[in-house]
C-alpha positions as CSV (number, residue, x, y, z in Angstrom):
1,M,-58.0,2.1,-5.8
2,K,-59.0,3.4,-2.4
3,R,-57.3,0.3,-0.9
4,W,-54.1,1.2,-2.9
5,L,-54.1,4.6,-1.8
6,R,-54.4,3.7,2.2
7,R,-51.7,1.4,1.6
8,H,-49.3,4.3,0.2
9,G,-50.5,6.5,2.8
10,T,-52.6,8.8,0.7
11,A,-55.6,10.6,2.0
12,V,-58.6,10.3,-0.5
13,A,-61.2,12.5,1.0
14,L,-60.3,15.3,-1.3
15,A,-63.1,18.1,-1.6
16,C,-64.3,18.6,-5.0
17,G,-66.5,21.2,-4.6
18,A,-64.2,23.9,-5.8
19,G,-64.0,22.6,-9.1
20,L,-60.8,20.4,-8.8
21,C,-61.7,17.2,-10.2
22,C,-63.1,19.4,-13.2
23,A,-60.1,20.4,-15.0
24,P,-60.2,20.6,-18.9
25,A,-57.9,18.5,-21.0
26,G,-54.5,19.3,-20.1
27,A,-51.7,19.7,-22.0
28,Q,-53.7,20.1,-25.0
29,T,-51.8,22.9,-26.9
30,F,-52.6,24.6,-30.4
31,Q,-52.5,27.4,-32.6
32,K,-55.3,27.8,-35.0
33,A,-57.0,30.3,-37.2
34,Y,-60.6,30.9,-38.3
35,G,-61.9,32.9,-41.1
36,T,-62.6,33.3,-44.8
37,G,-61.1,35.6,-47.6
38,I,-62.1,38.8,-45.6
39,T,-61.3,40.4,-42.3
40,E,-62.2,38.5,-38.8
41,V,-60.7,39.8,-35.5
42,S,-61.7,38.4,-32.2
43,N,-61.9,40.7,-29.3
44,D,-62.7,38.5,-26.2
45,T,-62.7,34.6,-25.6
46,I,-63.8,32.8,-22.3
47,W,-63.8,29.1,-21.1
48,L,-67.0,27.6,-21.0
49,R,-68.1,25.2,-18.4
50,D,-68.4,22.3,-20.6
51,C,-64.8,22.8,-21.6
52,H,-65.3,24.5,-24.9
53,Y,-64.2,28.0,-25.8
54,A,-66.3,31.1,-27.1
55,S,-65.4,34.4,-28.7
56,V,-66.7,37.5,-30.0
57,G,-65.4,40.2,-32.2
58,Y,-66.1,41.4,-35.6
59,Q,-66.1,40.4,-39.6
60,S,-65.3,43.1,-41.9
61,P,-67.0,42.4,-45.3
62,A,-66.1,45.8,-46.6
63,V,-64.0,48.9,-45.9
64,G,-65.8,50.7,-43.2
65,I,-68.2,47.9,-42.4
66,R,-68.0,45.5,-39.5
67,Q,-70.6,42.7,-38.5
68,I,-70.7,41.0,-34.9
69,H,-68.9,37.7,-35.3
70,A,-68.8,35.0,-32.7
71,L,-67.5,31.5,-32.5
72,R,-67.4,28.3,-30.1
73,T,-64.9,25.4,-30.4
74,D,-64.5,22.4,-28.6
75,G,-61.5,21.8,-26.1
76,N,-59.2,21.0,-28.8
77,G,-60.2,24.4,-30.9
78,S,-62.1,22.6,-33.5
79,L,-64.8,24.5,-34.7
80,I,-68.4,24.2,-33.5
81,W,-70.3,27.0,-35.0
82,S,-69.5,30.3,-36.5
83,R,-72.0,33.0,-36.5
84,I,-72.5,36.5,-38.0
85,Y,-75.2,38.8,-36.2
86,L,-76.9,41.6,-38.4
87,V,-78.1,44.3,-35.8
88,G,-81.7,45.2,-37.3
89,G,-81.2,42.7,-40.0
90,D,-79.2,45.3,-41.9
91,L,-76.1,44.4,-43.3
92,G,-75.0,47.6,-44.2
93,V,-75.3,48.6,-40.5
94,P,-71.6,48.7,-38.9
95,S,-71.4,46.6,-35.5
96,S,-68.4,44.8,-33.6
97,G,-68.5,42.7,-30.9
98,Y,-66.1,43.1,-27.7
99,T,-66.8,41.2,-24.8
100,L,-69.0,37.8,-23.7
101,V,-69.7,36.0,-20.8
102,E,-71.4,32.6,-20.0
103,S,-74.4,32.9,-17.9
104,R,-75.5,30.4,-15.2
105,D,-78.0,28.9,-17.7
106,E,-75.2,28.5,-20.1
107,S,-76.4,31.1,-22.4
108,L,-73.7,33.5,-23.7
109,L,-74.0,37.5,-23.2
110,Y,-72.7,39.6,-25.9
111,G,-71.5,43.3,-25.2
112,A,-71.2,45.3,-28.9
113,E,-71.7,48.2,-30.2
114,S,-73.6,49.4,-33.5
115,A,-74.3,52.3,-35.8
116,F,-77.9,51.3,-35.7
117,I,-79.8,54.5,-34.7
118,A,-83.5,54.3,-33.9
119,G,-85.8,55.9,-31.2
120,G,-83.2,57.8,-29.8
121,A,-81.0,54.7,-29.3
122,L,-77.3,55.7,-29.6
123,G,-75.5,52.5,-30.6
124,K,-74.2,50.1,-27.7
125,V,-75.8,46.7,-27.5
126,A,-76.4,44.0,-25.0
127,M,-77.2,40.8,-26.6
128,R,-78.1,37.1,-25.0
129,V,-77.8,33.9,-27.3
130,S,-78.2,30.4,-26.8
131,P,-75.5,27.9,-26.5
132,A,-75.7,27.3,-29.9
133,G,-75.2,30.8,-30.6
134,V,-79.0,31.7,-31.8
135,P,-80.4,34.9,-30.6
136,I,-82.7,35.3,-27.6
137,W,-82.8,39.4,-27.3
138,L,-80.8,42.0,-28.5
139,V,-81.1,45.6,-26.7
140,I,-79.8,49.0,-28.2
141,L,-78.4,51.0,-25.1
142,S,-77.1,54.5,-24.6
143,G,-73.9,55.1,-26.0
144,T,-71.5,56.3,-28.8
145,P,-70.2,53.6,-31.4
146,F,-67.0,53.5,-33.0
147,A,-65.2,56.7,-31.8
148,P,-61.5,55.8,-30.3
149,S,-60.8,56.5,-26.7
150,L,-57.7,58.2,-27.5
151,A,-55.2,58.4,-30.8
152,G,-54.0,55.2,-31.9
153,S,-56.2,53.0,-29.7
154,P,-59.3,50.9,-30.3
155,T,-62.7,52.1,-29.4
156,L,-63.7,51.3,-26.3
157,G,-66.9,49.0,-27.0
158,V,-69.0,47.6,-24.0
159,S,-68.3,45.5,-21.1
160,I,-71.3,43.1,-19.9
161,R,-71.6,40.9,-17.0
162,D,-74.5,39.1,-15.3
163,S,-75.0,39.8,-11.6
164,V,-74.8,36.7,-9.6
165,D,-77.7,37.2,-7.2
166,D,-80.2,38.3,-9.8
167,G,-79.1,37.6,-13.3
168,R,-78.9,41.1,-14.0
169,V,-77.2,42.1,-17.3
170,L,-74.9,45.1,-16.4
171,T,-73.2,46.9,-18.9
172,V,-70.6,50.1,-19.2
173,N,-69.6,52.0,-22.2
174,R,-69.5,55.8,-23.1
175,L,-71.1,58.6,-24.3
176,D,-70.0,61.7,-26.3
177,D,-71.2,65.4,-26.5
178,I,-74.0,65.3,-23.7
179,F,-74.8,67.7,-20.7
180,G,-71.9,69.7,-22.0
181,F,-69.1,67.2,-21.7
182,S,-67.1,65.7,-24.7
183,R,-67.6,62.4,-23.0
184,V,-69.2,60.7,-20.1
185,G,-69.4,57.2,-18.5
186,V,-72.6,55.2,-18.9
187,L,-73.6,52.1,-16.7
188,S,-77.0,50.3,-17.9
189,T,-79.0,47.5,-16.4
190,V,-81.0,45.2,-18.5
191,S,-83.0,42.3,-16.8
192,A,-82.1,38.8,-17.5
193,A,-85.2,38.3,-19.9
194,G,-83.7,41.5,-21.6
195,V,-86.0,44.3,-20.2
196,F,-84.5,47.6,-19.9
197,A,-84.0,48.6,-16.4
198,Q,-82.0,52.1,-16.2
199,T,-79.0,53.8,-17.4
200,A,-76.8,56.0,-15.6
201,V,-74.7,58.6,-16.4
202,Y,-71.4,59.9,-14.4
203,L,-70.4,63.3,-14.7
204,P,-67.2,64.9,-13.3
205,A,-68.9,67.3,-10.9
206,A,-65.8,69.2,-9.7
207,V,-64.6,70.4,-12.9
208,S,-65.6,72.6,-15.9
209,P,-67.3,70.5,-18.6
210,D,-64.9,71.7,-21.6
211,R,-63.4,68.8,-23.2
212,V,-63.6,66.7,-20.1
213,E,-63.7,62.9,-20.9
214,L,-64.5,60.2,-18.7
215,D,-64.8,56.4,-20.3
216,F,-65.9,53.4,-18.5
217,A,-63.8,50.6,-20.0
218,E,-65.1,47.3,-18.0
219,I,-66.9,46.5,-15.0
220,R,-67.2,43.3,-12.7
221,E,-69.3,42.7,-9.6
222,A,-67.0,42.4,-6.5
223,P,-66.1,38.7,-5.9
224,A,-67.7,36.7,-3.1
225,F,-64.4,35.6,-1.6
226,L,-64.1,39.1,0.1
227,P,-63.4,39.2,3.6
228,P,-66.7,38.7,6.1
229,G,-68.4,42.1,6.4
230,S,-67.6,43.2,3.1
231,P,-70.4,44.1,0.6
232,K,-70.5,41.1,-1.5
233,R,-72.1,42.6,-4.7
234,D,-70.7,46.1,-5.1
235,L,-69.7,47.1,-8.3
236,V,-66.4,48.0,-9.7
237,V,-65.6,50.3,-12.8
238,V,-62.3,51.1,-14.7
239,G,-61.5,53.3,-17.5
240,N,-59.8,56.7,-18.4
241,Y,-60.2,60.4,-17.7
242,L,-58.9,63.5,-19.5
243,D,-58.9,66.9,-17.8
244,P,-58.0,69.6,-20.1
245,A,-56.4,71.5,-17.3
246,L,-53.9,68.3,-16.8
247,G,-53.7,68.1,-20.7
248,R,-53.3,64.2,-20.1
249,Y,-55.2,61.0,-19.6
250,S,-55.3,59.4,-16.2
251,A,-56.6,55.8,-15.4
252,F,-59.6,56.0,-13.3
253,A,-61.4,53.4,-11.2
254,M,-64.5,53.7,-8.9
255,R,-66.5,51.8,-6.5
256,T,-70.5,51.6,-6.6
257,D,-73.3,49.6,-4.6
258,S,-75.4,47.1,-6.7
259,T,-77.4,50.2,-7.9
260,G,-74.8,52.2,-9.1
261,I,-74.5,54.6,-6.0
262,V,-70.8,55.9,-5.7
263,K,-68.9,54.9,-2.5
264,W,-65.5,56.0,-4.2
265,S,-64.1,57.5,-7.5
266,R,-60.4,58.1,-7.9
267,Y,-58.2,59.0,-11.0
268,Y,-54.6,58.0,-11.1
269,T,-51.8,60.2,-12.8
270,H,-48.0,59.2,-13.7
271,P,-45.5,61.2,-11.9
272,D,-44.3,62.4,-15.4
273,P,-46.4,65.5,-16.3
274,D,-46.0,64.6,-19.9
275,V,-47.0,61.1,-19.8
276,S,-50.7,59.7,-19.7
277,L,-52.3,56.9,-18.4
278,T,-55.5,54.9,-19.1
279,A,-57.2,51.5,-17.6
280,D,-58.7,49.1,-20.3
281,G,-59.2,46.0,-17.9
282,F,-58.9,44.8,-14.4
283,D,-59.5,41.8,-12.2
284,F,-59.7,40.9,-8.3
285,D,-56.7,39.3,-6.3
286,R,-57.2,36.9,-3.4
287,E,-57.6,40.0,-1.2
288,G,-60.1,41.5,-3.5
289,N,-57.9,44.4,-4.3
290,I,-58.1,45.5,-8.1
291,V,-55.3,44.8,-10.7
292,M,-55.8,46.9,-13.6
293,S,-53.9,47.2,-16.9
294,G,-53.8,49.9,-19.6
295,R,-51.7,52.0,-21.7
296,T,-49.1,54.7,-21.0
297,G,-46.9,56.9,-23.1
298,Q,-46.4,60.7,-24.0
299,N,-49.6,62.9,-23.5
300,V,-51.9,61.9,-26.3
301,L,-52.8,65.9,-27.0
302,P,-52.8,66.7,-29.8
303,G,-52.6,62.9,-31.0
304,A,-49.4,61.2,-29.7
305,V,-49.8,57.3,-29.5
306,P,-49.3,55.2,-26.3
307,T,-46.5,52.7,-26.8
308,D,-46.4,50.9,-23.3
309,L,-48.4,48.9,-21.0
310,F,-49.4,50.2,-17.5
311,V,-50.3,47.6,-14.6
312,A,-51.4,48.8,-11.2
313,K,-52.7,47.4,-8.1
314,V,-55.2,49.5,-6.1
315,D,-57.0,48.9,-2.7
316,Y,-60.6,47.9,-2.9
317,A,-61.8,49.5,0.2
318,V,-61.0,53.4,-0.8
319,G,-58.8,52.8,-4.0
320,V,-55.6,54.0,-2.6
321,P,-52.7,52.6,-5.0
322,I,-50.7,49.6,-3.9
323,W,-48.0,49.3,-6.6
324,S,-47.7,50.5,-10.4
325,E,-45.4,49.4,-13.0
326,Q,-44.9,50.2,-16.8
327,V,-43.4,47.7,-19.4
328,P,-42.3,48.9,-22.9
329,R,-43.3,48.0,-26.1
330,F,-46.1,45.8,-25.1
331,L,-49.6,47.0,-25.8
332,N,-52.4,45.1,-24.0
333,G,-55.8,44.5,-25.5
334,Y,-58.9,45.6,-24.5
335,Q,-60.2,44.2,-21.1
336,A,-57.3,41.7,-21.6
337,V,-56.6,41.0,-18.0
338,E,-57.4,37.6,-16.2
339,L,-56.4,36.2,-12.8
340,T,-55.2,32.4,-12.3
341,E,-57.6,30.3,-10.2
342,D,-55.5,31.0,-7.0
343,R,-55.4,34.5,-8.2
344,R,-51.9,34.7,-7.4
345,S,-50.9,35.5,-10.9
346,V,-52.4,38.0,-13.7
347,V,-52.4,37.4,-17.1
348,I,-52.3,39.9,-19.8
349,A,-52.6,39.7,-23.4
350,G,-51.1,42.0,-26.1
351,T,-49.2,42.5,-28.8
352,V,-45.3,43.1,-29.0
353,D,-42.9,44.5,-32.1
354,A,-45.4,46.9,-33.2
355,G,-48.0,44.3,-34.2
356,V,-45.6,41.6,-35.4
357,S,-46.1,39.3,-33.0
358,A,-49.1,38.4,-30.1
359,A,-47.8,38.2,-26.7
360,L,-48.9,37.0,-22.9
361,L,-47.2,38.3,-19.7
362,V,-47.6,36.8,-16.3
363,F,-47.2,39.0,-13.4
364,D,-47.4,38.2,-9.6
365,T,-50.4,39.9,-8.0
366,V,-48.4,40.8,-4.6
367,S,-45.4,42.3,-5.7
368,G,-46.0,43.0,-9.5
369,A,-43.2,41.4,-10.6
370,L,-43.0,40.0,-14.2
371,L,-43.0,36.2,-13.8
372,R,-42.7,35.1,-17.4
373,G,-43.5,36.0,-21.1
374,A,-44.0,34.8,-24.6
375,R,-44.7,36.0,-28.0
376,Y,-46.3,34.1,-30.9
377,G,-45.7,34.4,-34.4
378,A,-44.8,35.8,-37.1
379,F,-44.7,32.6,-39.4
380,A,-44.4,34.6,-42.4
381,P,-42.4,37.7,-43.4
382,G,-44.3,40.9,-43.2
383,S,-47.3,39.2,-41.5
384,T,-49.1,40.7,-38.3
385,N,-50.3,38.9,-35.1
386,R,-52.3,40.7,-32.5
387,G,-53.3,39.5,-28.9
388,N,-56.7,40.9,-27.7
389,D,-57.5,38.8,-24.8
390,V,-56.6,35.8,-22.8
391,A,-59.0,33.1,-21.1
392,V,-57.7,30.9,-17.9
393,P,-59.4,27.8,-18.0
394,P,-60.0,26.8,-14.3
395,F,-57.4,24.3,-13.0
396,S,-56.1,23.4,-16.6
397,G,-52.8,25.4,-15.9
398,G,-52.5,26.9,-19.1
399,Y,-54.1,29.9,-21.3
400,L,-55.9,30.5,-24.3
401,L,-54.9,33.8,-26.3
402,D,-57.3,35.3,-28.9
403,G,-56.6,38.1,-31.6
404,S,-55.9,38.3,-35.1
405,T,-53.3,36.7,-37.6
406,T,-52.4,37.4,-41.1
407,D,-49.9,34.4,-40.8
408,F,-52.0,31.6,-42.1
409,G,-55.8,30.9,-42.8
410,G,-58.1,32.6,-45.3
411,G,-56.7,35.8,-46.2
412,L,-56.6,39.3,-44.5
413,E,-56.6,39.0,-40.7
414,D,-58.2,35.7,-39.3
415,D,-59.3,35.1,-35.7
416,Y,-56.3,33.8,-33.9
417,F,-56.1,31.3,-31.1
418,V,-52.9,30.4,-29.2
419,K,-53.7,27.5,-26.5
420,T,-50.4,27.3,-24.1
421,L,-49.2,25.4,-21.1
422,T,-48.7,27.0,-17.8
423,D,-45.1,27.8,-19.0
424,L,-46.7,29.6,-22.1
425,S,-45.6,27.0,-24.5
426,S,-48.1,26.4,-27.2
427,G,-46.0,23.5,-29.1
428,C,-45.3,25.8,-32.3
429,R,-42.9,28.9,-32.7
430,E,-43.1,30.7,-29.6
431,S,-40.3,32.3,-28.2
432,K,-39.6,33.4,-24.5
433,I,-39.4,37.5,-23.6
434,S,-38.5,39.2,-20.7
435,P,-39.3,42.9,-21.2
436,P,-38.1,45.1,-18.5
437,V,-40.5,46.5,-16.1
438,T,-40.2,49.8,-14.5
439,L,-41.9,50.5,-11.1
440,F,-42.9,54.0,-10.5
441,E,-45.5,55.7,-8.1
442,I,-48.8,57.1,-9.5
443,G,-50.3,59.8,-8.1
444,S,-54.3,59.4,-6.8
445,K,-57.0,62.1,-6.5
446,E,-60.7,61.8,-5.5
447,L,-62.8,62.6,-8.7
448,P,-66.4,63.6,-7.2
449,L,-69.1,62.2,-9.4
450,E,-72.7,63.1,-10.3
451,R,-74.9,60.5,-11.4
452,V,-77.9,61.1,-13.8
453,S,-80.4,58.8,-15.1
454,L,-80.8,58.4,-18.9
455,P,-83.8,56.2,-20.3
456,M,-82.4,55.7,-23.7
457,F,-83.0,52.1,-25.2
458,E,-84.5,49.9,-27.9
459,N,-85.4,46.4,-28.4
460,L,-84.4,44.8,-31.7
461,N,-84.4,41.8,-33.8
462,V,-81.1,40.3,-35.0
463,V,-80.6,38.1,-37.9
464,T,-77.7,35.7,-38.1
465,T,-75.6,34.0,-40.7
466,T,-73.1,30.9,-40.6
467,F,-69.7,30.9,-42.3
468,G,-66.4,30.0,-41.1
469,A,-63.1,27.6,-41.9
470,E,-60.6,26.3,-39.8
471,F,-56.8,26.5,-40.0
472,T,-54.2,25.0,-38.0
473,A,-50.7,25.7,-37.7
474,C,-49.7,23.3,-35.3
475,F,-51.3,21.3,-32.5
476,K,-50.0,19.2,-29.8
477,P,-52.3,16.3,-28.5
478,R,-53.3,16.0,-25.0
479,C,-50.9,14.3,-22.6
480,V,-53.2,11.7,-20.9
481,G,-53.2,12.3,-17.1
482,D,-51.9,15.6,-17.1
483,L,-54.7,17.2,-15.6
484,N,-53.2,20.5,-14.4
485,G,-51.8,21.3,-17.7
486,D,-48.0,21.8,-16.8
487,G,-46.5,19.0,-19.1
488,L,-45.9,16.7,-16.6
489,V,-47.9,13.8,-14.9
490,D,-47.1,13.9,-11.2
491,D,-48.4,14.3,-7.7
492,E,-50.3,17.4,-8.4
493,D,-52.0,15.5,-11.2
494,F,-52.7,12.8,-8.6
495,V,-54.5,15.0,-6.3
496,I,-56.9,15.9,-8.9
497,F,-57.5,12.5,-10.2
498,A,-58.0,11.1,-6.5
499,G,-60.7,13.7,-5.5
500,A,-62.4,12.8,-8.8
501,Y,-62.2,9.0,-7.9
502,N,-63.9,9.6,-5.0
503,I,-66.9,11.5,-6.5
504,L,-67.1,8.4,-8.9
505,I,-69.6,9.8,-11.1
506,C,-69.2,13.0,-13.8
507,P,-69.8,15.8,-13.7
508,T,-68.0,16.2,-10.1
509,S,-68.9,19.9,-9.6
510,P,-72.1,21.9,-10.5
511,R,-69.9,24.3,-11.8
512,F,-68.8,22.5,-14.8
513,D,-70.3,20.1,-17.1
514,C,-66.9,18.2,-18.3
515,C,-64.9,15.7,-16.6
516,P,-61.3,15.2,-17.8
517,A,-60.4,12.9,-15.1
518,D,-62.6,10.5,-16.9
519,L,-59.9,9.3,-19.1
520,N,-61.6,6.4,-20.9
521,G,-64.8,8.6,-21.3
522,D,-67.5,6.0,-20.1
523,G,-68.8,8.9,-17.7
524,F,-67.3,7.8,-14.6
525,V,-64.1,8.2,-12.7
526,D,-63.2,4.4,-11.7
527,D,-60.6,1.7,-11.6
528,A,-60.4,1.5,-15.4
529,D,-59.7,5.1,-15.5
530,F,-56.8,4.6,-12.8
531,V,-55.3,1.8,-14.8
532,I,-54.6,4.5,-17.5
533,F,-53.5,7.3,-15.0
534,V,-50.9,4.9,-13.3
535,A,-49.4,4.3,-16.7
536,A,-49.0,8.1,-17.4
537,Y,-48.0,8.4,-14.0
538,N,-44.9,6.3,-13.9
539,A,-43.9,7.6,-17.3
540,L,-44.0,11.1,-15.6
541,L,-43.0,13.0,-18.6
542,C,-45.4,13.9,-21.6
543,P,-44.5,12.2,-24.7
């Protein structure tokens, strides 16, 4: 093959360290549901290093009762395992999963909440499980479970991350009715082995505590690609802030050092004094700036419901706004923000048409311009589909949306997954949408914070049960050779394949355990794979 490449003037010394050679199976799309005759809802999904997918959410066996539910599928969306986690081993203790990440050892970390109360613990959960979903440890942390952040919104559960440098588990949530405040933000740290380290409560220091609320929605560690000299392991948190003097919610962001000492903290207000903003999730663009999404609408006091998406970018160094915009009749999911691998686009999952359709929107991170959008469902009259989160598999060129559906499956709400191509098509009953985008200038003010330690936690055992069935609405098989998931087999795929060929043996990068450039599945990327690739390349269009 190398002689063929030289003869055609193509450079073969392509770098594989960035993961280019390890794209998951391209152009493989589907819409699927997983569940039983009772309610199952997926709140967060991620792409795993072996090209599988994992999600966490809840099952509701009875009214008012929820249990943490998680599942794992292969790259085709076929169910590998599905588990229910009973906090304290008690079926009657309401619990719910919200976020998950994959650690470097391939174990999974869940951020959840539980009404289990013992020994001063107040209900937020950090849990580590094996790749097979078997519990390793569970810690109950300071926090208040099952209280909505604002009217008409889901509760703000737990955001969870693990530190790149030392494997610490970082979580943020909120705590109600403490130190005279209605609500305060909480940052907790647990060791990689599940040993509690510390909890810090953040109090708005410059205001009267009466009815003041500060929610923490999501935490991320600062990315390693920041410019030279930047602190690499600072932390960024977003959420929302309610000042009773203003009578409205404001989006909130703060940056701390790796121990939680505040470097800056700001809140952001809509130019219309009758409109509130929240921040529910964020990610970093190519320069390390913060792209956040949240909700906006008429002031929630005494109880109006937000109706529109709020998207903004703020400067990482000091938190000053760069751009902000509003998208009507689209409500984002909790922490439903992911950037593409090149960090030039931000993808947001949500719901349109008052819960009828799950949807994805893709924005340009430089200008905030809406690039494309699509809605998914409904398949049946009167059904509902919700988009709660989105995963962006590295170098696959597509997206995975999760949430819930009543369209098909085991009955009531079921976990819902839509795997799309780059253009958002799933091969099954999606439609393009182009909602109007209104740019506006948000106000920004510093919010001095006081940090107080709060040692409240408890280690618990967790019991698991297994269940579940899989239901497929539609499925489009993988197009062999389409390694970037754009529906074509062209020069961009050739670059990926050539890099994998140079490495020869899979896996081709320590970041991943999978190697879809191995087209015949023999563990090598060699001449036999090249024959398959050339045939697909000559055809160009996927069948």
